[in-house]
C-alpha angles and dihedrals in degrees: 000000000000090000099057090044091050092048092048094053090043088056090050093050092050093054104031095158091056092047091047091049092051092048092048094048093046090042090059089047093052092041090058091045094052091043091051092049089059092048090051090048092049091045090053090052093049090046093048090050092051093041089071094044097079112075138194105231121195123192118213125224118252090247094058114118128221089246093054091047092048091049093052090047091055096044093049092046089056095059110107095225095053116102100184140354126199129183118209112202124209090258093050090047089053091049091052089048094054091047091054096044101035091123091063112060093180093064091048092057093053098051126073132175091259091063099052115073126229115248144193122221116203128190123194130219087238141002095266093058094062092075089051090051091049090053091048094051090045088067090068095071092144092058109027122066103189140006119210113200118172093217096164091058091045092050091049090051090048092051093050090048094054090043092055093047092046089050089052093053093046093048093050089049093052093045091050092052093045091051094049094050092048096053093042090054092050092047093045089055092051092047091049090052091054098038093116093049089047089051093055091046090055091049086054091055100257114167123239092249090050090056099036102042097077092053093044091050089047092055092045089052093054092052094046097048093044091049095050095045092049092046094052093047094046095046094048088049094049092047091050094048096041097096091052093046093049090048091050096050095040113192093008100095101204094154151088104033118206121272087254088069092051091048094048091046093052094043093047091047093052093046092045090047095048092045092049090049095049094044094048092047091049092051092050092047092049090051097049101028112065 
């Protein structure tokens, strides 16, 4: 294995500008990929935060007893897709009403706790669970008077969620194709320049692996180095900007991700870089070496 590695690095030293160009272009590709992965991660955190903001609110009938309300509270809380449940009593509803209309004394005089209905506010773990919650609350028709479900807001959030995910998939696909083509072009140029030497080696009985290995290792090296350099730069930049990002988003804690995220990101980048380099080299070799 020492011979292919030695030959690969000898080829890199002989054509430093091609090697530098390949690394720089791949570096940009991986830099964008890593940066986008942080954007996707942060977007997911923002979306998850706002997914729990819309609530399904059900207003109880005046005839509903405390025992019935408590039973509904326990049954809804036990649902696996429910994030939180809050019961607002008549007195609490009156206090909220007074706080919202404290500038209008006339309205405060006309409203008492007996007029305002008790209610239950339910948040789901994700957007899709809100319709299930609405259906569950709809089963208590004898106790619940009205159910309020902000479907337009929920549908908008669901649309944005799908858009961001589709954009991520599309960007990753474009970056993968770009990386493959770039490495393939560089290796093809190297193979073309050594075509005569390769022909002589074939006449002397050299095996395909003996000829191909240095080029494959060279492509893998380009991908690995580019991935590591891009990951280091993006990670340092994100860690440096984290205080400002946290201050900007306030209570939405989109950063920092756990060390597992960094480890998976680095590992996936290296594996992807090595794979792209090996695949692109193999395609280039298959095209030029018959």
